[in-house]
C-alpha positions in Angstrom: -10.1 -19.7 46.2 -8.8 -17.6 43.0 -10.4 -18.4 39.8 -8.1 -20.6 36.9 -7.6 -18.8 34.6 -9.5 -19.8 30.9 -7.6 -21.6 28.3 -9.5 -23.1 24.8 -7.5 -26.6 23.1 -7.6 -27.0 19.7 -6.4 -29.5 17.3 -4.9 -29.5 14.2 -3.6 -32.2 11.6 -0.8 -31.1 9.2 -2.0 -33.9 6.1 1.6 -34.8 4.6 1.1 -37.0 1.0 3.3 -39.3 -0.8 5.1 -36.1 -2.5 6.2 -34.1 1.2 2.8 -31.7 0.2 1.0 -30.5 2.7 -2.9 -30.2 2.9 -4.3 -26.3 3.8 -7.3 -24.7 3.3 -7.8 -20.8 3.1 -10.5 -19.6 5.7 -13.4 -18.2 4.8 -13.5 -16.3 7.6 -10.4 -14.2 7.1 -8.8 -15.4 4.4 -5.4 -16.6 6.0 -4.0 -20.0 5.2 -4.1 -22.5 7.8 -3.5 -26.3 8.0 -7.4 -27.7 9.1 -7.9 -27.4 12.8 -10.0 -26.7 15.4 -11.7 -26.5 18.9 -11.6 -29.4 20.8 -15.1 -30.6 21.7 -15.9 -32.2 25.3 -15.8 -36.1 25.3 -13.2 -35.9 22.7 -10.0 -37.6 21.8 -7.2 -35.6 20.4 -7.2 -38.0 17.5 -11.2 -38.1 17.1 -10.6 -33.8 17.2 -8.0 -34.1 14.6 -10.0 -36.6 12.5 -13.2 -34.5 12.9 -11.7 -31.0 12.0 -10.0 -32.3 9.1 -13.0 -34.2 7.5 -15.1 -30.6 8.1 -12.8 -28.5 6.5 -11.4 -30.4 3.9 -13.8 -33.3 3.2 -11.0 -35.7 3.6 -10.4 -38.5 6.0 -6.9 -38.9 7.7 -4.9 -41.1 10.0 -3.6 -39.4 12.9 0.4 -39.7 13.8 3.0 -38.1 15.7 2.3 -35.3 18.0 4.3 -32.4 16.2 3.7 -29.4 18.5 2.4 -27.4 21.2 1.3 -23.8 20.3 0.0 -21.3 22.6 -1.8 -18.1 21.1 -0.8 -15.6 24.1 -3.3 -13.1 22.9 -6.7 -15.3 23.2 -5.3 -17.8 25.3 -5.6 -21.1 23.1 -3.2 -23.6 23.4 -2.8 -25.4 20.5 -1.9 -29.2 19.6 -0.3 -30.0 16.2 -0.3 -33.5 14.7 1.1 -35.0 11.6 -1.4 -36.6 9.8 -1.6 -38.9 5.8 -4.2 -38.7 3.6 -6.7 -41.8 4.5 -9.1 -41.0 1.4 -9.1 -39.0 -1.7 -11.6 -36.6 -1.8 -11.0 -32.5 -1.0 -13.4 -30.2 -1.2 -14.4 -26.9 -0.5 -16.7 -26.4 2.6 -18.4 -23.9 4.8 -14.9 -23.5 7.3 -12.9 -23.3 3.9 -12.8 -20.9 0.5 -9.9 -22.9 -0.5 -8.5 -26.0 0.2 -5.3 -27.0 -2.0 -1.8 -28.9 -1.2 1.0 -27.1 -0.8 5.0 -27.5 -0.4 6.9 -26.1 2.9 8.1 -23.3 0.3 4.8 -22.3 -0.5 3.7 -22.5 3.3 6.9 -19.9 3.9 5.5 -17.8 1.7 1.7 -17.8 1.9 1.1 -18.5 5.8 1.4 -16.2 8.5 4.6 -17.4 10.9 2.4 -18.3 14.0 0.7 -20.9 11.3 3.6 -21.8 9.2 5.8 -22.6 11.7 3.1 -25.7 12.5 3.2 -27.0 9.3 7.3 -27.0 9.0 7.8 -28.3 12.6 6.3 -31.5 11.2 8.8 -31.9 9.6 11.4 -31.9 12.2 12.1 -34.5 14.7 10.2 -34.8 18.6 7.9 -31.9 19.3 8.2 -28.5 19.4 6.9 -26.2 21.7 6.2 -22.3 21.1 4.3 -19.3 22.0 2.7 -16.6 19.7 0.8 -13.3 19.3 -2.0 -14.8 16.7 0.9 -13.6 14.3 4.1 -13.8 14.9 6.7 -16.0 17.3 7.8 -14.7 20.6 10.4 -16.0 21.9 10.7 -18.2 24.7 8.7 -21.4 25.6 
């Protein structure tokens, strides 16, 4: 029997406040701006994983809403499930994983995030669930 390909599943939360700003982090490991997220742990539901990742990276509790997008990093074999969220607490803090935590407008997201991660934020404002593939930095055409 042929072996099956190995993929990781990650989750991310696009936390949107009442001013339509998005909670983002500047990652401590590579300096990139991204929405909080990471690899889903065994036995963890999607919503549990999103809440854990947002809290670990920003110190904020979040209410997990609808799935806004599914993204595959073709170079790293990671499938990311991204959910629109709302804040469920006021605390935002720096963490070991985040060198900086801040609220960004959509225009700031376009200016500061690489296309593969910025589109996840922008897709959370669109109706339905988006499906996209990328190479870790740029979007790749096709589904």
